[in-house]
C-alpha positions in Angstrom: 0.0 0.0 0.0 1.3 3.5 -0.8 1.3 6.2 1.9 -2.0 7.8 0.6 -3.7 4.4 0.6 -2.4 3.7 4.1 -3.7 7.1 5.3 -7.1 6.6 3.7 -7.4 3.1 5.2 -6.3 4.4 8.6 -8.8 7.3 8.4 -11.6 4.8 7.7 -10.7 2.6 10.7 -10.1 5.7 12.9 -13.6 7.0 12.1 -15.2 3.6 12.7 -13.5 3.1 16.1 -13.5 6.7 17.4 -16.5 8.2 15.6 -16.8 10.9 13.1 -17.3 13.7 15.7 -14.0 12.9 17.5 -12.0 12.5 14.3 -13.6 15.6 12.7 -12.6 17.6 15.8 -9.0 16.3 15.7 -8.7 17.1 12.0 -10.2 20.6 12.5 -7.8 21.3 15.4 -4.8 20.3 13.3 -2.2 23.0 12.9 0.9 23.2 10.8 2.7 22.2 14.0 0.6 19.1 14.6 -0.1 18.1 11.0 2.8 15.6 10.7 1.7 14.0 14.0 -1.9 13.6 12.8 -0.7 12.1 9.6 1.7 9.8 11.5 -1.0 8.4 13.8 -3.5 8.0 11.0 -1.1 6.1 8.8 0.9 4.2 11.4 -1.5 3.5 14.3 -4.7 3.2 12.3 -3.5 2.4 8.8 -0.7 -0.1 9.7 -1.5 -1.6 13.1 -5.3 -1.4 13.6 -5.8 -2.9 10.1 -3.6 -5.9 10.6 -5.5 -9.3 10.4 -3.9 -10.9 13.5 -6.4 -9.5 16.1 -10.0 -8.4 15.7 -11.1 -4.9 16.8 -12.6 -6.1 20.1 -9.3 -7.6 21.1 -7.4 -4.6 20.0 -9.8 -2.5 22.2 -9.1 -4.7 25.2 -5.3 -4.3 24.7 -5.7 -0.6 24.2 -7.8 0.0 27.3 -5.3 -2.0 29.4 -2.3 -0.1 28.0 -3.9 3.3 28.5 -4.9 2.4 32.0 -1.4 1.2 32.8 0.1 4.4 31.5 -2.5 6.8 33.1 -3.5 8.3 29.8 -7.0 9.2 31.0 -8.2 11.4 28.0 -7.2 8.7 25.6 -8.8 6.1 27.8 -12.1 7.9 27.7 -11.9 8.1 23.9 -11.1 4.4 23.7 -13.9 3.4 26.1 -16.3 4.8 23.5 -14.3 3.0 20.8 -14.5 -0.3 22.7 -18.3 0.0 22.8 -18.3 0.7 19.1 -16.1 -2.3 18.6 -18.7 -4.5 20.3 -17.5 -4.7 23.9 -20.3 -4.5 26.5 -20.1 -2.4 29.7 -19.6 -5.6 31.7 -16.7 -6.6 29.4 -15.1 -3.2 29.9 -15.5 -3.7 33.7 -13.8 -7.1 33.4 -10.9 -5.6 31.4 -10.4 -2.9 34.1 -10.6 -5.5 36.9 -8.0 -7.7 35.2 -5.8 -4.7 34.6 -6.0 -3.9 38.3 -3.9 -7.0 39.0 -1.2 -6.2 36.5 -1.3 -2.4 36.3 -2.1 -1.6 39.9 -5.1 -0.7 41.9 -4.5 3.1 41.7 -4.4 2.9 37.9 -7.6 0.8 37.9 -9.3 3.2 40.3 -8.6 6.1 37.9 -9.7 4.0 34.9 -13.0 3.0 36.5 -13.6 6.7 37.2 -13.0 7.6 33.6 -15.1 4.8 32.3 -17.9 5.6 34.7 -18.0 9.2 33.4 -18.1 8.0 29.8 -20.8 5.4 30.4 -22.9 7.9 32.4 -22.6 10.4 29.6 -23.8 7.8 27.1 -26.8 7.0 29.4 -27.7 10.7 29.7 -27.5 11.1 25.9 -29.8 8.1 25.4 -32.3 9.4 27.9 -33.5 8.0 31.2 -35.6 4.9 31.0 -34.2 3.6 27.7 -32.9 0.0 27.8 -29.1 -0.4 28.3 -27.2 -2.7 26.0 
């Protein structure tokens, strides 16, 4: 694949996982200073790694949530909780990922990760409206 094809493929996956609103905002906020970085993550992370056939997207989301929890990257964790839901993980599966991560990443990291995930999930419930059935 040439760099343009890799970028296009990466942008497609990035939008499918993170959502158009998130990606549109990232693209809109791109400056000459950040343009190379945006191109890099779109081509490399999304176009080269997330498109590989060795793991499905659910599994990639599990790995990503764990890594972000371990490193304390809370903003990215919130984004990828949403992505994990788009990739088919349930709230209960996300909870299990965070519990499993607590053993290997540490309880303080898991405590923070649960707080981030709780905020994301609560925001989704609010946007769906009270009384609607949860998935």
